[in-house]
N, C-alpha and C positions, 0 to 999 in steps of 0.2 A: 399548596396547602400551607396555611400559616399556623405558627405555633401559638397556642392560647397563652395569653399573658395573665399570670395570677395576680390578684390584688395584693398590695403590700400587707404583710402580716404584722400584727401587733407584737411588740417585744415581750418576751416572757419575764425578763428581769428588768426592773426599772433602771433608768440611767444613773440615778443617785447610787444605787447599790453597786452597779458596775464600776463607777468611778472610785468608790470606797475600796473595792476589791483591787483595783489597779494600784491605788496608793499603798495598800497593805503589802502587795508584792514588791513594790519598790523599796519599802523600808526593811524587808526581810533579806534583801541582797547584801552580801558582804561588800564593804567598802575597800578599795585597794589600800594596802598598807604602805605603799611606797615602791621604790625601785630597788632592784638588786644592786649591791655595791660592786659586784664583779662585772655583770653583763648588762645591767640596766633594765632587765625584764621585771614583771610584777613580782613582788615578794611573796613567798609561800606563807600561808596563814600560821603555821606552827614554827616559823623560823625566828629565833630570838636574835640571830646575828644579822638579819637584814639581807638574807640571800633568797634567790628564787629556788624552786624545787630542784632544778638541774644542778645548780652550783652547790646547793646543800647536800645533794646526793653524792656529788663528786668529792666534797670535803669528807663526808663520812667514809666513803670508799677509800680515800687516801689514808685516813687514820687507821682503818682496818688493815691496809697493806703494810703500813709502817710498823704496826704492832707485831706482825708475823715475820718480819725480817730478822735474820740472825745477826748478832753483832760481829763485826769484822775481827778476826783473830790476828794477833801480831806475831 
């Protein structure tokens, strides 16, 4: 028994509209902002220091830890 071959269907969306949609998607993507100064990975979008999200999080965590330390008594 052979499988019946369906004739090619006409496209619902024209090729021009499809190409315009693809170009619109490409322009909406964020462009990389550069590389992290510490590890070289892609920079986080909200980082003013030029750090990736991991290095930025480690820096924030280190600041938080240093604020909570008690000064050494003499």
